[in-house]
C-alpha positions as CSV (number, residue, x, y, z in Angstrom):
1,M,-16.9,-7.0,23.9
2,R,-15.7,-9.2,20.9
3,I,-14.4,-7.3,17.5
4,C,-15.1,-7.7,14.1
5,I,-12.4,-6.7,10.9
6,V,-14.7,-6.1,7.7
7,G,-12.1,-6.3,4.3
8,H,-11.0,-8.8,1.9
9,F,-9.3,-11.8,3.0
10,G,-9.4,-13.4,-0.1
11,G,-11.1,-16.4,1.2
12,K,-9.2,-19.5,0.8
13,K,-6.7,-17.7,-1.8
14,V,-3.7,-16.1,-1.2
15,L,-3.2,-13.1,-2.4
16,Y,-0.8,-10.2,-2.6
17,N,-2.7,-6.9,-3.3
18,G,-2.8,-4.2,-1.2
19,Q,-6.0,-4.3,0.6
20,T,-5.6,-7.9,1.3
21,I,-1.7,-7.7,2.7
22,K,-3.5,-4.4,5.1
23,T,-6.5,-6.8,6.1
24,I,-4.7,-9.5,7.2
25,M,-2.0,-8.1,8.7
26,L,-4.2,-5.9,10.8
27,Y,-6.2,-9.0,12.0
28,D,-3.0,-10.7,12.5
29,T,-1.8,-7.7,14.6
30,F,-4.5,-7.8,16.5
31,K,-3.9,-11.5,17.7
32,R,-0.3,-10.7,17.8
33,Y,-1.1,-8.0,20.8
34,G,-3.2,-9.8,22.9
35,V,-7.1,-9.1,21.2
36,N,-8.2,-12.6,21.3
37,D,-11.9,-11.9,20.6
38,V,-11.3,-10.9,17.3
39,D,-13.8,-12.0,14.0
40,K,-13.1,-11.8,10.6
41,L,-15.6,-11.1,8.0
42,D,-14.0,-11.6,4.5
43,T,-15.8,-9.2,1.5
44,Y,-14.2,-11.5,-0.9
45,Y,-17.5,-13.5,-0.6
46,I,-20.0,-10.8,-1.6
47,K,-19.3,-11.7,-5.2
48,K,-18.1,-14.9,-4.5
49,N,-20.8,-16.2,-2.6
50,P,-23.0,-13.8,-1.2
51,V,-25.2,-16.6,0.6
52,L,-22.6,-17.5,2.7
53,F,-21.2,-13.6,3.2
54,I,-25.2,-12.9,4.5
55,F,-24.3,-15.5,6.9
56,M,-21.2,-14.8,8.4
57,F,-22.3,-10.8,8.4
58,I,-25.4,-12.0,10.5
59,K,-23.6,-14.2,12.7
60,C,-20.9,-11.2,13.2
61,L,-23.9,-9.1,13.9
62,I,-25.0,-11.1,16.9
63,S,-22.4,-11.1,18.6
64,D,-19.9,-8.0,18.0
65,K,-20.5,-4.3,19.2
66,K,-17.1,-3.1,17.6
67,Y,-16.3,-3.2,13.8
68,V,-13.0,-2.1,12.0
69,V,-13.9,-1.2,8.4
70,L,-11.1,-1.8,5.7
71,L,-12.9,-0.9,2.3
72,A,-11.8,0.1,-1.3
73,E,-14.4,1.6,-3.7
74,N,-16.4,-0.8,-4.6
75,G,-16.8,-2.1,-1.2
76,R,-17.7,1.0,-0.1
77,H,-20.2,1.7,-2.0
78,I,-21.7,-1.7,-1.0
79,L,-21.6,-1.6,2.3
80,F,-21.0,2.2,3.6
81,P,-25.1,2.3,3.9
82,V,-25.2,-0.9,5.6
83,F,-22.4,0.4,8.4
84,Y,-24.2,3.8,8.4
85,F,-27.1,1.9,10.0
86,M,-25.7,-0.2,12.3
87,S,-24.0,3.1,13.8
88,K,-26.5,5.1,13.9
89,Y,-29.9,2.6,14.7
90,M,-28.0,-0.5,16.3
91,K,-25.4,1.2,18.0
92,K,-22.6,0.0,16.9
93,E,-18.9,1.5,17.1
94,I,-17.8,1.4,13.4
95,Y,-13.8,2.4,12.8
96,H,-13.3,2.9,9.3
97,Y,-9.4,2.6,8.4
98,G,-9.1,3.6,5.0
99,I,-8.1,1.9,1.5
100,G,-6.5,4.4,-1.3
101,G,-6.7,7.8,-1.4
102,E,-9.9,8.6,-2.9
103,L,-12.1,9.1,0.0
104,A,-12.5,12.4,-0.3
105,R,-13.0,12.9,-4.1
106,E,-16.3,10.5,-3.4
107,A,-17.2,12.6,0.0
108,E,-16.9,15.8,-2.2
109,A,-18.8,13.8,-5.0
110,S,-21.4,12.7,-3.0
111,S,-23.3,13.7,0.4
112,K,-24.5,10.0,1.3
113,V,-20.6,9.3,1.3
114,K,-20.1,11.9,3.8
115,K,-22.9,11.4,6.0
116,Y,-22.2,7.7,6.2
117,I,-18.3,8.3,7.4
118,S,-19.5,11.3,9.6
119,S,-21.8,8.7,11.4
120,F,-18.5,6.6,12.2
121,K,-16.8,6.5,15.5
122,S,-13.4,7.3,13.8
123,N,-12.7,7.8,9.8
124,W,-8.1,6.3,9.9
125,M,-6.6,7.5,7.0
126,E,-3.1,6.7,5.9
127,S,-2.1,10.3,4.1
128,V,-2.2,13.5,6.0
129,E,-3.9,15.6,3.4
130,L,-6.6,13.0,2.5
131,T,-7.2,13.2,6.3
132,E,-7.2,17.3,5.8
133,N,-9.4,17.3,2.9
134,L,-11.9,15.1,4.5
135,Q,-11.6,17.3,7.4
136,E,-12.2,20.5,5.4
137,L,-15.4,18.6,3.8
138,G,-16.3,18.8,7.2
139,V,-15.7,14.9,7.9
140,R,-14.7,16.3,12.0
141,N,-14.1,12.6,12.7
142,A,-11.3,11.8,10.4
143,I,-8.0,11.2,11.7
144,Y,-4.5,10.7,10.7
145,L,-2.9,7.0,11.3
146,P,-0.1,5.7,8.9
147,N,-0.2,2.4,6.9
148,F,2.1,-0.2,8.4
149,K,4.3,-3.3,7.8
150,R,5.4,-6.1,9.7
151,L,8.9,-6.1,8.7
152,K,12.1,-6.3,10.3
153,I,13.8,-2.9,8.9
154,L,17.4,-4.0,7.8
155,S,20.3,-3.0,9.8
156,K,22.7,-0.2,9.3
157,D,25.7,-2.6,8.6
158,D,24.1,-4.5,6.2
159,L,23.8,-1.4,3.5
160,P,26.0,-1.8,0.6
161,S,29.3,0.0,0.6
162,E,29.2,0.3,-3.6
163,Y,26.9,-0.8,-6.6
164,T,28.4,-1.8,-10.2
165,E,27.7,-2.3,-13.7
166,P,24.8,-3.1,-14.3
167,Y,22.7,-1.2,-12.2
168,R,20.2,-3.8,-10.9
169,F,16.2,-1.9,-10.9
170,C,13.5,-3.5,-9.9
171,M,9.3,-3.0,-9.5
172,F,7.9,-4.9,-6.5
173,S,3.9,-4.4,-6.5
174,R,0.4,-6.2,-8.6
175,V,1.5,-6.4,-12.4
176,V,-1.0,-4.8,-13.8
177,K,-0.4,-1.7,-16.7
178,E,-1.7,0.8,-14.0
179,K,1.3,0.7,-12.2
180,G,3.3,1.9,-14.9
181,I,5.1,-1.9,-16.1
182,E,5.4,-0.2,-19.9
183,D,6.8,2.7,-18.6
184,A,9.6,1.0,-16.7
185,V,11.0,-1.5,-19.5
186,S,10.6,1.2,-21.8
187,A,12.8,3.2,-20.0
188,V,15.6,0.3,-18.9
189,R,15.5,-0.5,-22.8
190,A,16.1,3.1,-23.9
191,I,18.7,3.5,-21.8
192,N,20.9,0.7,-23.1
193,E,20.2,1.2,-26.4
194,E,21.6,4.6,-25.7
195,H,24.7,3.1,-23.9
196,G,25.3,0.2,-26.1
197,R,25.2,-2.1,-23.3
198,Q,23.1,-3.5,-20.3
199,I,24.1,-0.4,-17.8
200,A,20.5,-1.4,-16.5
201,L,18.6,-4.1,-15.2
202,L,15.0,-4.6,-14.3
203,D,13.8,-7.4,-11.8
204,I,9.4,-7.6,-11.7
205,F,7.7,-8.7,-8.3
206,G,4.7,-9.5,-7.7
207,P,1.0,-11.6,-9.4
208,I,0.6,-10.8,-12.5
209,D,-3.1,-9.3,-13.6
210,T,-4.8,-12.0,-15.9
211,A,-6.1,-9.3,-18.5
212,F,-2.5,-8.1,-18.7
213,E,-0.1,-11.3,-18.6
214,Q,-0.1,-11.7,-22.6
215,T,1.0,-8.2,-22.9
216,F,3.5,-8.9,-19.9
217,H,4.9,-11.7,-21.2
218,Q,5.9,-10.1,-24.5
219,L,8.0,-7.4,-22.4
220,V,10.4,-9.9,-20.3
221,G,13.4,-10.1,-22.0
222,N,17.1,-10.4,-21.6
223,E,17.4,-7.0,-19.5
224,T,13.8,-7.6,-17.7
225,R,13.1,-10.4,-15.5
226,Y,10.0,-11.7,-13.8
227,C,10.8,-12.6,-10.5
228,G,7.7,-14.3,-9.2
229,I,5.6,-13.8,-5.9
230,V,7.2,-13.1,-2.6
231,P,5.1,-13.6,0.5
232,P,4.7,-10.3,2.0
233,S,7.5,-11.3,5.2
234,E,10.2,-11.9,2.9
235,S,10.0,-8.8,0.9
236,V,13.1,-7.3,2.6
237,G,15.2,-9.6,2.4
238,A,14.2,-10.0,-1.8
239,L,14.7,-6.6,-2.1
240,K,18.0,-6.1,-0.4
241,G,21.0,-5.5,-2.9
242,Y,18.6,-4.0,-5.4
243,Y,20.0,0.1,-6.7
244,M,17.2,1.1,-6.7
245,L,12.6,0.7,-6.5
246,L,10.9,2.0,-9.4
247,F,7.3,3.1,-8.9
248,P,6.0,4.7,-12.0
249,T,2.2,4.3,-11.2
250,R,-0.5,5.6,-13.0
251,F,-2.7,5.6,-10.2
252,R,-2.9,9.2,-9.3
253,Y,-4.5,8.9,-6.3
254,E,-2.5,6.0,-4.6
255,G,-2.8,5.7,-0.6
256,I,0.2,5.3,0.9
257,P,1.4,1.8,-1.2
258,G,2.9,-0.7,0.8
259,T,5.5,-1.4,-1.5
260,I,7.6,1.8,-0.8
261,I,7.2,1.0,3.1
262,D,8.7,-2.1,2.1
263,A,11.4,-0.4,-0.2
264,L,12.0,1.8,2.8
265,S,12.9,-1.3,5.0
266,A,15.4,-2.6,2.6
267,G,17.4,0.5,2.9
268,L,16.2,0.6,-1.2
269,P,15.4,4.5,-2.7
270,V,12.7,4.9,-4.8
271,I,12.0,6.5,-8.0
272,A,8.4,7.7,-8.0
273,R,6.3,9.4,-10.2
274,R,4.6,12.0,-8.0
275,W,1.3,10.5,-7.2
276,Q,-1.3,12.7,-5.0
277,Y,0.0,12.0,-1.8
278,C,3.8,11.0,-2.8
279,D,5.7,13.5,-1.1
280,E,4.3,12.5,2.7
281,I,6.4,9.1,2.1
282,L,9.4,10.2,0.3
283,Q,11.4,13.0,-0.3
284,H,13.3,14.2,-3.0
285,R,17.3,13.6,-3.1
286,Y,16.7,12.0,0.7
287,T,15.2,8.8,-0.1
288,G,14.9,9.0,-4.1
289,Y,14.1,10.8,-6.9
290,I,10.6,12.1,-7.7
291,Y,9.2,13.2,-11.2
292,D,5.8,15.2,-12.2
293,F,3.1,12.8,-12.8
294,D,2.0,14.5,-16.1
295,K,5.7,13.9,-17.3
296,P,5.9,10.1,-17.2
297,D,8.7,10.0,-20.0
298,K,11.2,12.0,-16.9
299,L,11.2,8.1,-15.7
300,K,14.6,7.5,-18.1
301,D,15.9,10.8,-17.3
302,M,15.6,10.0,-13.0
303,M,17.0,6.6,-14.2
304,E,20.2,8.0,-15.7
305,Y,20.9,10.2,-13.3
306,A,20.8,7.8,-10.4
307,I,23.0,5.6,-12.6
308,S,25.8,8.9,-12.9
309,H,25.0,9.6,-9.2
310,V,26.1,6.5,-7.6
311,A,27.5,8.5,-4.4
312,D,24.4,10.0,-3.8
313,V,22.0,6.9,-4.3
314,L,24.3,5.4,-1.6
315,D,24.0,8.1,0.6
316,M,20.2,8.0,0.5
317,C,19.9,4.7,1.6
318,P,20.6,4.9,5.8
319,N,17.8,7.6,5.4
320,C,15.1,5.0,4.0
321,L,16.1,2.8,6.8
322,E,15.3,6.0,9.3
323,Q,12.0,6.9,7.0
324,A,10.6,2.8,7.7
325,E,10.4,3.4,11.5
326,K,7.7,5.8,11.2
327,Y,5.2,3.0,9.8
328,S,5.9,0.2,12.5
329,E,3.0,-2.3,13.5
330,E,3.7,-1.1,17.3
331,Y,2.6,2.3,16.9
332,V,-0.4,1.5,14.9
333,I,-1.8,-1.3,17.5
334,K,-1.1,1.1,20.1
335,Y,-3.1,3.4,18.9
336,I,-5.6,1.6,17.4
337,K,-6.4,-0.2,20.8
338,E,-6.2,2.8,22.6
339,R,-9.1,4.6,20.4
340,M,-11.4,1.7,20.7
341,G,-10.8,1.2,24.5
342,I,-9.2,-2.5,24.3
343,A,-7.1,-3.2,27.4
344,G,-3.8,-4.0,27.4
C-alpha cells in the first residue's frame, strides 16, 4: 500500500527553512527505514505551477491510500478542506504532522478547521502544550510526537573544557527580521561598547530573506559576521565550539524549532526569548537561559550574565546532549510506522 508525503519539498531549489527541512527529512527517513512505496506531493508548486501540482495530486490520488501531511498555515488553508473530503468520502487515511504552533488558535477561531482535523486519523503535534490545547477544544485525535533531526549528537569528550574572551555567540536560522536578528546585533554592540573592547562576537548562519537583505547587510560589521548557509546534516559541526546560541525570536507561537535541536546536539546552551512552547525543550539554567517574551531587552542582560558565569555555561553543555536524545529520528519513525500499520 503506497504512502504519500505531502509538504513543501522546495521544487528543484535547495531551501533551508524549517518546514522544508522537516518535510524532506521525513521522506528520507521513510526510505532509510525500509519504506520504499512512498510518493511525494510538493506544495511548492501550488503557486509556482498549479497545473503541475494538480496533475501530481491526481496521480497520488489514484495510487496512494495513506497520506502524511505537513502543512504550514497557508497550506492548511488551501488543502485541509481537500483532505477532509478525502478522509470522509474517499476513505483515505490522513495523518497530519503539524508545522509550527498556531493550530490550536486556528481551531479555536474556526469550527471548520476543527472539523477538518478531527476527521484525520491522527494529528501529530510537536508540542505537548499544543496537543493538550487541541484536546481541550475537542480534537481527540491530537497526539504528541516530537520534532526530530537526523544528527550525530556530539560526544561529551568533544565538549570544551574552557572558554576565553572574546565569547563567540551564534544564530542559526532563517535570516529574517522576525527571528530577532536586530535584537541580537544590538545586544552584542551594547555589551562591547560598555566594556570598551570586543568581549562578545556574533556569527549568523542561514538563508537571508530577500525583504531583509539590505537591512541585514547594514548590520554586519566587525563584531557581527555572516557565515553563510550550512546544510542540515552539517549543523553540529558548524555549531561546535561556540559559546551559546541566541534565539531572540519575535514569533510567539514558534513550534519546536529545529535550530534548538541542532544546538543541543552540539552541546551548545541557548539564550532564548520565551516563546509559547519554549519550556518544553529548554530549561532555565540547565540547558540555557530564558527571558520573558514581553521583555526583549533582557537578551543583553542574559548575555552579560553568561559572560560572567563561564563555569555555569560549561556545566550546561552535557545537559544539552542529554536533552538532544529526545529528538532522535529513530524514535519518531518507529512510532509513525507502528501508528500507520507499516511492517518492518
